[in-house]
mmCIF file of the N, C-alpha and C atoms, coordinates in Angstrom:
data_MODEL
# 
_entry.id   MODEL 
# 
loop_
_atom_site.group_PDB 
_atom_site.id 
_atom_site.type_symbol 
_atom_site.label_atom_id 
_atom_site.label_alt_id 
_atom_site.label_comp_id 
_atom_site.label_asym_id 
_atom_site.label_entity_id 
_atom_site.label_seq_id 
_atom_site.pdbx_PDB_ins_code 
_atom_site.Cartn_x 
_atom_site.Cartn_y 
_atom_site.Cartn_z 
_atom_site.occupancy 
_atom_site.B_iso_or_equiv 
_atom_site.pdbx_formal_charge 
_atom_site.auth_seq_id 
_atom_site.auth_comp_id 
_atom_site.auth_asym_id 
_atom_site.auth_atom_id 
_atom_site.pdbx_PDB_model_num 
ATOM 1   N N  . UNK A 1 1  ? 0.882   -1.152 0.049   1.00 0.00 ? 1  UNK A N  1 
ATOM 2   C CA . UNK A 1 1  ? 0.302   -0.147 -0.106  1.00 0.00 ? 1  UNK A CA 1 
ATOM 3   C C  . UNK A 1 1  ? 1.052   1.513  0.011   1.00 0.00 ? 1  UNK A C  1 
ATOM 4   N N  . UNK A 1 2  ? 1.955   1.051  0.759   1.00 0.00 ? 2  UNK A N  1 
ATOM 5   C CA . UNK A 1 2  ? 3.000   2.391  0.578   1.00 0.00 ? 2  UNK A CA 1 
ATOM 6   C C  . UNK A 1 2  ? 3.385   2.450  -0.236  1.00 0.00 ? 2  UNK A C  1 
ATOM 7   N N  . UNK A 1 3  ? 4.095   2.011  -0.745  1.00 0.00 ? 3  UNK A N  1 
ATOM 8   C CA . UNK A 1 3  ? 4.988   1.650  -1.989  1.00 0.00 ? 3  UNK A CA 1 
ATOM 9   C C  . UNK A 1 3  ? 4.062   2.014  -3.339  1.00 0.00 ? 3  UNK A C  1 
ATOM 10  N N  . UNK A 1 4  ? 2.648   1.897  -3.518  1.00 0.00 ? 4  UNK A N  1 
ATOM 11  C CA . UNK A 1 4  ? 1.486   2.030  -4.616  1.00 0.00 ? 4  UNK A CA 1 
ATOM 12  C C  . UNK A 1 4  ? 1.275   3.510  -4.324  1.00 0.00 ? 4  UNK A C  1 
ATOM 13  N N  . UNK A 1 5  ? 1.171   4.187  -2.823  1.00 0.00 ? 5  UNK A N  1 
ATOM 14  C CA . UNK A 1 5  ? 1.001   5.245  -2.839  1.00 0.00 ? 5  UNK A CA 1 
ATOM 15  C C  . UNK A 1 5  ? 2.044   6.529  -3.214  1.00 0.00 ? 5  UNK A C  1 
ATOM 16  N N  . UNK A 1 6  ? 3.317   5.704  -2.908  1.00 0.00 ? 6  UNK A N  1 
ATOM 17  C CA . UNK A 1 6  ? 4.790   6.502  -3.723  1.00 0.00 ? 6  UNK A CA 1 
ATOM 18  C C  . UNK A 1 6  ? 4.708   6.538  -4.837  1.00 0.00 ? 6  UNK A C  1 
ATOM 19  N N  . UNK A 1 7  ? 4.478   5.847  -5.570  1.00 0.00 ? 7  UNK A N  1 
ATOM 20  C CA . UNK A 1 7  ? 4.298   5.332  -7.109  1.00 0.00 ? 7  UNK A CA 1 
ATOM 21  C C  . UNK A 1 7  ? 3.555   6.407  -7.412  1.00 0.00 ? 7  UNK A C  1 
ATOM 22  N N  . UNK A 1 8  ? 2.298   6.711  -6.832  1.00 0.00 ? 8  UNK A N  1 
ATOM 23  C CA . UNK A 1 8  ? 1.178   7.496  -7.696  1.00 0.00 ? 8  UNK A CA 1 
ATOM 24  C C  . UNK A 1 8  ? 1.672   8.871  -7.371  1.00 0.00 ? 8  UNK A C  1 
ATOM 25  N N  . UNK A 1 9  ? 2.038   9.353  -5.856  1.00 0.00 ? 9  UNK A N  1 
ATOM 26  C CA . UNK A 1 9  ? 2.607   10.213 -5.903  1.00 0.00 ? 9  UNK A CA 1 
ATOM 27  C C  . UNK A 1 9  ? 3.410   10.857 -6.809  1.00 0.00 ? 9  UNK A C  1 
ATOM 28  N N  . UNK A 1 10 ? 4.740   10.296 -6.922  1.00 0.00 ? 10 UNK A N  1 
ATOM 29  C CA . UNK A 1 10 ? 5.739   10.298 -7.915  1.00 0.00 ? 10 UNK A CA 1 
ATOM 30  C C  . UNK A 1 10 ? 5.386   10.805 -9.353  1.00 0.00 ? 10 UNK A C  1 
ATOM 31  N N  . UNK A 1 11 ? 4.394   9.851  -9.808  1.00 0.00 ? 11 UNK A N  1 
ATOM 32  C CA . UNK A 1 11 ? 3.876   10.025 -11.083 1.00 0.00 ? 11 UNK A CA 1 
ATOM 33  C C  . UNK A 1 11 ? 2.957   11.074 -11.479 1.00 0.00 ? 11 UNK A C  1 
ATOM 34  N N  . UNK A 1 12 ? 2.280   11.750 -10.408 1.00 0.00 ? 12 UNK A N  1 
ATOM 35  C CA . UNK A 1 12 ? 1.578   12.686 -10.705 1.00 0.00 ? 12 UNK A CA 1 
ATOM 36  C C  . UNK A 1 12 ? 2.547   13.975 -10.030 1.00 0.00 ? 12 UNK A C  1 
ATOM 37  N N  . UNK A 1 13 ? 3.584   14.183 -9.555  1.00 0.00 ? 13 UNK A N  1 
ATOM 38  C CA . UNK A 1 13 ? 4.634   15.236 -9.154  1.00 0.00 ? 13 UNK A CA 1 
ATOM 39  C C  . UNK A 1 13 ? 5.251   15.305 -10.912 1.00 0.00 ? 13 UNK A C  1 
ATOM 40  N N  . UNK A 1 14 ? 5.759   14.045 -11.501 1.00 0.00 ? 14 UNK A N  1 
ATOM 41  C CA . UNK A 1 14 ? 6.324   14.014 -12.510 1.00 0.00 ? 14 UNK A CA 1 
ATOM 42  C C  . UNK A 1 14 ? 5.388   14.512 -13.902 1.00 0.00 ? 14 UNK A C  1 
ATOM 43  N N  . UNK A 1 15 ? 3.754   14.359 -13.734 1.00 0.00 ? 15 UNK A N  1 
ATOM 44  C CA . UNK A 1 15 ? 3.220   14.446 -14.767 1.00 0.00 ? 15 UNK A CA 1 
ATOM 45  C C  . UNK A 1 15 ? 2.944   16.353 -14.294 1.00 0.00 ? 15 UNK A C  1 
ATOM 46  N N  . UNK A 1 16 ? 2.822   16.748 -13.189 1.00 0.00 ? 16 UNK A N  1 
ATOM 47  C CA . UNK A 1 16 ? 2.685   18.576 -13.004 1.00 0.00 ? 16 UNK A CA 1 
ATOM 48  C C  . UNK A 1 16 ? 3.862   18.848 -13.215 1.00 0.00 ? 16 UNK A C  1 
ATOM 49  N N  . UNK A 1 17 ? 5.198   18.587 -12.980 1.00 0.00 ? 17 UNK A N  1 
ATOM 50  C CA . UNK A 1 17 ? 6.423   19.302 -13.832 1.00 0.00 ? 17 UNK A CA 1 
ATOM 51  C C  . UNK A 1 17 ? 6.268   19.118 -15.030 1.00 0.00 ? 17 UNK A C  1 
ATOM 52  N N  . UNK A 1 18 ? 5.648   18.216 -16.289 1.00 0.00 ? 18 UNK A N  1 
ATOM 53  C CA . UNK A 1 18 ? 5.813   17.959 -17.132 1.00 0.00 ? 18 UNK A CA 1 
ATOM 54  C C  . UNK A 1 18 ? 4.669   19.052 -17.764 1.00 0.00 ? 18 UNK A C  1 
ATOM 55  N N  . UNK A 1 19 ? 3.578   19.223 -16.696 1.00 0.00 ? 19 UNK A N  1 
ATOM 56  C CA . UNK A 1 19 ? 2.574   20.158 -17.662 1.00 0.00 ? 19 UNK A CA 1 
ATOM 57  C C  . UNK A 1 19 ? 2.974   22.194 -17.557 1.00 0.00 ? 19 UNK A C  1 
ATOM 58  N N  . UNK A 1 20 ? 3.997   21.826 -16.145 1.00 0.00 ? 20 UNK A N  1 
ATOM 59  C CA . UNK A 1 20 ? 4.617   22.966 -15.912 1.00 0.00 ? 20 UNK A CA 1 
ATOM 60  C C  . UNK A 1 20 ? 5.619   23.398 -17.766 1.00 0.00 ? 20 UNK A C  1 
ATOM 61  N N  . UNK A 1 21 ? 6.010   22.394 -17.539 1.00 0.00 ? 21 UNK A N  1 
ATOM 62  C CA . UNK A 1 21 ? 7.311   22.608 -18.888 1.00 0.00 ? 21 UNK A CA 1 
ATOM 63  C C  . UNK A 1 21 ? 6.433   23.267 -20.023 1.00 0.00 ? 21 UNK A C  1 
ATOM 64  N N  . UNK A 1 22 ? 5.124   22.532 -20.083 1.00 0.00 ? 22 UNK A N  1 
ATOM 65  C CA . UNK A 1 22 ? 4.660   22.915 -21.392 1.00 0.00 ? 22 UNK A CA 1 
ATOM 66  C C  . UNK A 1 22 ? 3.911   24.495 -21.300 1.00 0.00 ? 22 UNK A C  1 
ATOM 67  N N  . UNK A 1 23 ? 3.592   24.201 -20.072 1.00 0.00 ? 23 UNK A N  1 
ATOM 68  C CA . UNK A 1 23 ? 2.886   25.928 -19.976 1.00 0.00 ? 23 UNK A CA 1 
ATOM 69  C C  . UNK A 1 23 ? 3.631   26.871 -20.157 1.00 0.00 ? 23 UNK A C  1 
ATOM 70  N N  . UNK A 1 24 ? 5.181   26.806 -19.756 1.00 0.00 ? 24 UNK A N  1 
ATOM 71  C CA . UNK A 1 24 ? 6.175   27.769 -20.004 1.00 0.00 ? 24 UNK A CA 1 
ATOM 72  C C  . UNK A 1 24 ? 6.543   28.120 -21.407 1.00 0.00 ? 24 UNK A C  1 
ATOM 73  N N  . UNK A 1 25 ? 7.122   26.849 -21.977 1.00 0.00 ? 25 UNK A N  1 
ATOM 74  C CA . UNK A 1 25 ? 7.972   26.406 -23.176 1.00 0.00 ? 25 UNK A CA 1 
ATOM 75  C C  . UNK A 1 25 ? 7.378   26.067 -24.280 1.00 0.00 ? 25 UNK A C  1 
ATOM 76  N N  . UNK A 1 26 ? 6.164   25.656 -24.197 1.00 0.00 ? 26 UNK A N  1 
ATOM 77  C CA . UNK A 1 26 ? 5.011   25.217 -25.559 1.00 0.00 ? 26 UNK A CA 1 
ATOM 78  C C  . UNK A 1 26 ? 5.800   23.249 -25.887 1.00 0.00 ? 26 UNK A C  1 
ATOM 79  N N  . UNK A 1 27 ? 6.870   23.614 -24.973 1.00 0.00 ? 27 UNK A N  1 
ATOM 80  C CA . UNK A 1 27 ? 7.553   21.667 -25.624 1.00 0.00 ? 27 UNK A CA 1 
ATOM 81  C C  . UNK A 1 27 ? 6.740   21.179 -24.545 1.00 0.00 ? 27 UNK A C  1 
ATOM 82  N N  . UNK A 1 28 ? 6.331   19.789 -25.209 1.00 0.00 ? 28 UNK A N  1 
ATOM 83  C CA . UNK A 1 28 ? 5.498   18.863 -24.479 1.00 0.00 ? 28 UNK A CA 1 
ATOM 84  C C  . UNK A 1 28 ? 5.836   17.626 -24.282 1.00 0.00 ? 28 UNK A C  1 
ATOM 85  N N  . UNK A 1 29 ? 6.945   17.674 -23.002 1.00 0.00 ? 29 UNK A N  1 
ATOM 86  C CA . UNK A 1 29 ? 7.390   16.074 -22.742 1.00 0.00 ? 29 UNK A CA 1 
ATOM 87  C C  . UNK A 1 29 ? 6.463   15.052 -22.880 1.00 0.00 ? 29 UNK A C  1 
ATOM 88  N N  . UNK A 1 30 ? 5.208   14.864 -22.772 1.00 0.00 ? 30 UNK A N  1 
ATOM 89  C CA . UNK A 1 30 ? 4.209   13.925 -22.696 1.00 0.00 ? 30 UNK A CA 1 
ATOM 90  C C  . UNK A 1 30 ? 4.600   13.494 -24.465 1.00 0.00 ? 30 UNK A C  1 
ATOM 91  N N  . UNK A 1 31 ? 4.499   14.420 -24.984 1.00 0.00 ? 31 UNK A N  1 
ATOM 92  C CA . UNK A 1 31 ? 4.468   13.953 -26.508 1.00 0.00 ? 31 UNK A CA 1 
ATOM 93  C C  . UNK A 1 31 ? 5.799   13.456 -27.207 1.00 0.00 ? 31 UNK A C  1 
ATOM 94  N N  . UNK A 1 32 ? 7.156   13.866 -26.272 1.00 0.00 ? 32 UNK A N  1 
ATOM 95  C CA . UNK A 1 32 ? 8.241   13.597 -26.710 1.00 0.00 ? 32 UNK A CA 1 
ATOM 96  C C  . UNK A 1 32 ? 8.279   12.285 -26.341 1.00 0.00 ? 32 UNK A C  1 
ATOM 97  N N  . UNK A 1 33 ? 8.111   11.818 -25.164 1.00 0.00 ? 33 UNK A N  1 
ATOM 98  C CA . UNK A 1 33 ? 8.327   10.411 -24.289 1.00 0.00 ? 33 UNK A CA 1 
ATOM 99  C C  . UNK A 1 33 ? 7.297   9.819  -25.182 1.00 0.00 ? 33 UNK A C  1 
ATOM 100 N N  . UNK A 1 34 ? 6.320   9.912  -25.614 1.00 0.00 ? 34 UNK A N  1 
ATOM 101 C CA . UNK A 1 34 ? 5.356   9.109  -26.322 1.00 0.00 ? 34 UNK A CA 1 
ATOM 102 C C  . UNK A 1 34 ? 5.781   9.219  -27.771 1.00 0.00 ? 34 UNK A C  1 
ATOM 103 N N  . UNK A 1 35 ? 6.681   9.868  -28.292 1.00 0.00 ? 35 UNK A N  1 
ATOM 104 C CA . UNK A 1 35 ? 7.006   10.035 -29.389 1.00 0.00 ? 35 UNK A CA 1 
ATOM 105 C C  . UNK A 1 35 ? 6.143   10.441 -30.468 1.00 0.00 ? 35 UNK A C  1 
ATOM 106 N N  . UNK A 1 36 ? 5.024   11.123 -30.245 1.00 0.00 ? 36 UNK A N  1 
ATOM 107 C CA . UNK A 1 36 ? 3.672   11.735 -31.249 1.00 0.00 ? 36 UNK A CA 1 
ATOM 108 C C  . UNK A 1 36 ? 2.528   10.907 -30.983 1.00 0.00 ? 36 UNK A C  1 
ATOM 109 N N  . UNK A 1 37 ? 2.889   9.824  -30.528 1.00 0.00 ? 37 UNK A N  1 
ATOM 110 C CA . UNK A 1 37 ? 1.771   8.906  -30.606 1.00 0.00 ? 37 UNK A CA 1 
ATOM 111 C C  . UNK A 1 37 ? 0.440   9.165  -29.726 1.00 0.00 ? 37 UNK A C  1 
ATOM 112 N N  . UNK A 1 38 ? -0.315  9.640  -30.093 1.00 0.00 ? 38 UNK A N  1 
ATOM 113 C CA . UNK A 1 38 ? -1.661  9.789  -29.348 1.00 0.00 ? 38 UNK A CA 1 
ATOM 114 C C  . UNK A 1 38 ? -2.456  8.643  -28.627 1.00 0.00 ? 38 UNK A C  1 
ATOM 115 N N  . UNK A 1 39 ? -2.389  7.533  -29.208 1.00 0.00 ? 39 UNK A N  1 
ATOM 116 C CA . UNK A 1 39 ? -2.987  6.558  -28.158 1.00 0.00 ? 39 UNK A CA 1 
ATOM 117 C C  . UNK A 1 39 ? -2.067  6.777  -27.343 1.00 0.00 ? 39 UNK A C  1 
ATOM 118 N N  . UNK A 1 40 ? -0.533  6.651  -27.167 1.00 0.00 ? 40 UNK A N  1 
ATOM 119 C CA . UNK A 1 40 ? 0.079   6.214  -26.022 1.00 0.00 ? 40 UNK A CA 1 
ATOM 120 C C  . UNK A 1 40 ? 0.007   7.163  -25.188 1.00 0.00 ? 40 UNK A C  1 
ATOM 121 N N  . UNK A 1 41 ? -0.270  8.826  -25.645 1.00 0.00 ? 41 UNK A N  1 
ATOM 122 C CA . UNK A 1 41 ? -0.347  9.843  -24.281 1.00 0.00 ? 41 UNK A CA 1 
ATOM 123 C C  . UNK A 1 41 ? -1.914  9.919  -23.859 1.00 0.00 ? 41 UNK A C  1 
ATOM 124 N N  . UNK A 1 42 ? -2.972  9.285  -24.508 1.00 0.00 ? 42 UNK A N  1 
ATOM 125 C CA . UNK A 1 42 ? -3.906  8.932  -23.596 1.00 0.00 ? 42 UNK A CA 1 
ATOM 126 C C  . UNK A 1 42 ? -3.967  7.932  -22.700 1.00 0.00 ? 42 UNK A C  1 
ATOM 127 N N  . UNK A 1 43 ? -3.178  6.875  -22.820 1.00 0.00 ? 43 UNK A N  1 
ATOM 128 C CA . UNK A 1 43 ? -2.935  6.206  -21.939 1.00 0.00 ? 43 UNK A CA 1 
ATOM 129 C C  . UNK A 1 43 ? -2.093  6.756  -20.678 1.00 0.00 ? 43 UNK A C  1 
ATOM 130 N N  . UNK A 1 44 ? -1.142  7.276  -20.858 1.00 0.00 ? 44 UNK A N  1 
ATOM 131 C CA . UNK A 1 44 ? -0.535  7.799  -19.935 1.00 0.00 ? 44 UNK A CA 1 
ATOM 132 C C  . UNK A 1 44 ? -1.496  8.722  -18.980 1.00 0.00 ? 44 UNK A C  1 
ATOM 133 N N  . UNK A 1 45 ? -2.167  9.623  -19.464 1.00 0.00 ? 45 UNK A N  1 
ATOM 134 C CA . UNK A 1 45 ? -3.011  10.446 -19.064 1.00 0.00 ? 45 UNK A CA 1 
ATOM 135 C C  . UNK A 1 45 ? -4.476  9.998  -18.255 1.00 0.00 ? 45 UNK A C  1 
ATOM 136 N N  . UNK A 1 46 ? -4.663  8.648  -18.549 1.00 0.00 ? 46 UNK A N  1 
ATOM 137 C CA . UNK A 1 46 ? -5.803  7.881  -18.104 1.00 0.00 ? 46 UNK A CA 1 
ATOM 138 C C  . UNK A 1 46 ? -5.046  6.990  -16.856 1.00 0.00 ? 46 UNK A C  1 
ATOM 139 N N  . UNK A 1 47 ? -3.594  6.645  -16.547 1.00 0.00 ? 47 UNK A N  1 
ATOM 140 C CA . UNK A 1 47 ? -3.393  6.572  -15.901 1.00 0.00 ? 47 UNK A CA 1 
ATOM 141 C C  . UNK A 1 47 ? -2.817  7.502  -14.471 1.00 0.00 ? 47 UNK A C  1 
ATOM 142 N N  . UNK A 1 48 ? -2.731  9.039  -15.109 1.00 0.00 ? 48 UNK A N  1 
ATOM 143 C CA . UNK A 1 48 ? -2.881  9.965  -14.153 1.00 0.00 ? 48 UNK A CA 1 
ATOM 144 C C  . UNK A 1 48 ? -4.407  9.795  -13.459 1.00 0.00 ? 48 UNK A C  1 
ATOM 145 N N  . UNK A 1 49 ? -5.043  10.030 -13.733 1.00 0.00 ? 49 UNK A N  1 
ATOM 146 C CA . UNK A 1 49 ? -6.922  9.559  -13.182 1.00 0.00 ? 49 UNK A CA 1 
ATOM 147 C C  . UNK A 1 49 ? -6.720  8.684  -12.418 1.00 0.00 ? 49 UNK A C  1 
ATOM 148 N N  . UNK A 1 50 ? -6.349  7.293  -12.564 1.00 0.00 ? 50 UNK A N  1 
ATOM 149 C CA . UNK A 1 50 ? -5.884  6.549  -11.621 1.00 0.00 ? 50 UNK A CA 1 
ATOM 150 C C  . UNK A 1 50 ? -5.674  6.375  -10.672 1.00 0.00 ? 50 UNK A C  1 
ATOM 151 N N  . UNK A 1 51 ? -4.148  7.395  -10.611 1.00 0.00 ? 51 UNK A N  1 
ATOM 152 C CA . UNK A 1 51 ? -2.965  7.684  -9.648  1.00 0.00 ? 51 UNK A CA 1 
ATOM 153 C C  . UNK A 1 51 ? -4.137  8.691  -8.609  1.00 0.00 ? 51 UNK A C  1 
ATOM 154 N N  . UNK A 1 52 ? -4.863  9.426  -9.463  1.00 0.00 ? 52 UNK A N  1 
ATOM 155 C CA . UNK A 1 52 ? -5.190  10.561 -8.334  1.00 0.00 ? 52 UNK A CA 1 
ATOM 156 C C  . UNK A 1 52 ? -6.515  10.134 -7.931  1.00 0.00 ? 52 UNK A C  1 
ATOM 157 N N  . UNK A 1 53 ? -7.280  8.986  -8.361  1.00 0.00 ? 53 UNK A N  1 
ATOM 158 C CA . UNK A 1 53 ? -8.440  8.085  -8.111  1.00 0.00 ? 53 UNK A CA 1 
ATOM 159 C C  . UNK A 1 53 ? -7.721  7.522  -6.743  1.00 0.00 ? 53 UNK A C  1 
ATOM 160 N N  . UNK A 1 54 ? -6.602  6.970  -6.498  1.00 0.00 ? 54 UNK A N  1 
ATOM 161 C CA . UNK A 1 54 ? -6.465  5.856  -5.723  1.00 0.00 ? 54 UNK A CA 1 
ATOM 162 C C  . UNK A 1 54 ? -5.525  6.812  -4.708  1.00 0.00 ? 54 UNK A C  1 
ATOM 163 N N  . UNK A 1 55 ? -4.784  7.886  -4.692  1.00 0.00 ? 55 UNK A N  1 
ATOM 164 C CA . UNK A 1 55 ? -4.572  9.069  -3.528  1.00 0.00 ? 55 UNK A CA 1 
ATOM 165 C C  . UNK A 1 55 ? -5.879  9.397  -2.709  1.00 0.00 ? 55 UNK A C  1 
ATOM 166 N N  . UNK A 1 56 ? -6.895  9.753  -3.447  1.00 0.00 ? 56 UNK A N  1 
ATOM 167 C CA . UNK A 1 56 ? -8.023  10.274 -3.230  1.00 0.00 ? 56 UNK A CA 1 
ATOM 168 C C  . UNK A 1 56 ? -8.890  9.110  -1.936  1.00 0.00 ? 56 UNK A C  1 
ATOM 169 N N  . UNK A 1 57 ? -8.740  7.899  -2.431  1.00 0.00 ? 57 UNK A N  1 
ATOM 170 C CA . UNK A 1 57 ? -9.130  6.572  -1.435  1.00 0.00 ? 57 UNK A CA 1 
ATOM 171 C C  . UNK A 1 57 ? -8.156  6.810  -0.805  1.00 0.00 ? 57 UNK A C  1 
ATOM 172 N N  . UNK A 1 58 ? -6.766  6.362  -0.812  1.00 0.00 ? 58 UNK A N  1 
ATOM 173 C CA . UNK A 1 58 ? -5.891  6.444  0.440   1.00 0.00 ? 58 UNK A CA 1 
ATOM 174 C C  . UNK A 1 58 ? -6.255  7.589  1.658   1.00 0.00 ? 58 UNK A C  1 
ATOM 175 N N  . UNK A 1 59 ? -6.394  8.788  0.985   1.00 0.00 ? 59 UNK A N  1 
ATOM 176 C CA . UNK A 1 59 ? -6.768  9.798  1.824   1.00 0.00 ? 59 UNK A CA 1 
ATOM 177 C C  . UNK A 1 59 ? -7.772  9.859  2.803   1.00 0.00 ? 59 UNK A C  1 
ATOM 178 N N  . UNK A 1 60 ? -8.804  9.363  2.214   1.00 0.00 ? 60 UNK A N  1 
ATOM 179 C CA . UNK A 1 60 ? -10.344 9.046  2.461   1.00 0.00 ? 60 UNK A CA 1 
ATOM 180 C C  . UNK A 1 60 ? -10.265 7.566  3.970   1.00 0.00 ? 60 UNK A C  1 
ATOM 181 N N  . UNK A 1 61 ? -9.495  6.552  2.990   1.00 0.00 ? 61 UNK A N  1 
ATOM 182 C CA . UNK A 1 61 ? -9.866  5.203  4.018   1.00 0.00 ? 61 UNK A CA 1 
ATOM 183 C C  . UNK A 1 61 ? -8.702  5.735  5.180   1.00 0.00 ? 61 UNK A C  1 
ATOM 184 N N  . UNK A 1 62 ? -7.622  5.851  4.850   1.00 0.00 ? 62 UNK A N  1 
ATOM 185 C CA . UNK A 1 62 ? -6.534  5.639  5.824   1.00 0.00 ? 62 UNK A CA 1 
ATOM 186 C C  . UNK A 1 62 ? -6.378  6.998  6.897   1.00 0.00 ? 62 UNK A C  1 
ATOM 187 N N  . UNK A 1 63 ? -6.857  7.842  6.296   1.00 0.00 ? 63 UNK A N  1 
ATOM 188 C CA . UNK A 1 63 ? -6.814  8.819  7.245   1.00 0.00 ? 63 UNK A CA 1 
ATOM 189 C C  . UNK A 1 63 ? -5.145  9.162  7.852   1.00 0.00 ? 63 UNK A C  1 
ATOM 190 N N  . UNK A 1 64 ? -4.437  10.139 6.704   1.00 0.00 ? 64 UNK A N  1 
ATOM 191 C CA . UNK A 1 64 ? -3.455  10.514 7.622   1.00 0.00 ? 64 UNK A CA 1 
ATOM 192 C C  . UNK A 1 64 ? -2.849  11.567 8.093   1.00 0.00 ? 64 UNK A C  1 
ATOM 193 N N  . UNK A 1 65 ? -3.922  12.302 7.681   1.00 0.00 ? 65 UNK A N  1 
ATOM 194 C CA . UNK A 1 65 ? -4.140  13.482 8.769   1.00 0.00 ? 65 UNK A CA 1 
ATOM 195 C C  . UNK A 1 65 ? -4.505  13.590 9.772   1.00 0.00 ? 65 UNK A C  1 
ATOM 196 N N  . UNK A 1 66 ? -5.080  12.860 10.668  1.00 0.00 ? 66 UNK A N  1 
ATOM 197 C CA . UNK A 1 66 ? -5.543  12.335 11.878  1.00 0.00 ? 66 UNK A CA 1 
ATOM 198 C C  . UNK A 1 66 ? -4.693  12.634 12.931  1.00 0.00 ? 66 UNK A C  1 
ATOM 199 N N  . UNK A 1 67 ? -3.712  12.315 12.519  1.00 0.00 ? 67 UNK A N  1 
ATOM 200 C CA . UNK A 1 67 ? -2.480  12.879 13.735  1.00 0.00 ? 67 UNK A CA 1 
ATOM 201 C C  . UNK A 1 67 ? -2.250  14.291 13.725  1.00 0.00 ? 67 UNK A C  1 
ATOM 202 N N  . UNK A 1 68 ? -2.048  14.870 12.971  1.00 0.00 ? 68 UNK A N  1 
ATOM 203 C CA . UNK A 1 68 ? -2.102  15.846 12.575  1.00 0.00 ? 68 UNK A CA 1 
ATOM 204 C C  . UNK A 1 68 ? -2.754  17.171 13.754  1.00 0.00 ? 68 UNK A C  1 
ATOM 205 N N  . UNK A 1 69 ? -4.205  16.936 13.749  1.00 0.00 ? 69 UNK A N  1 
ATOM 206 C CA . UNK A 1 69 ? -4.993  17.353 14.498  1.00 0.00 ? 69 UNK A CA 1 
ATOM 207 C C  . UNK A 1 69 ? -5.271  16.889 16.015  1.00 0.00 ? 69 UNK A C  1 
# 
């Protein structure tokens, strides 16, 4: 569970940095990694949705913020 959560966090951070690079420069790292293949880009973007869903579930189910209050 912890490894899955760390992988999902790293994946979302990497996509966030890629989106920042695209917004600032116009160069798309995602298109570069996928060699311009639209199907591969959509597959990676769908994995981003799955990673975000996993992190939402993890935050609700395990309440890591409960110890902070």
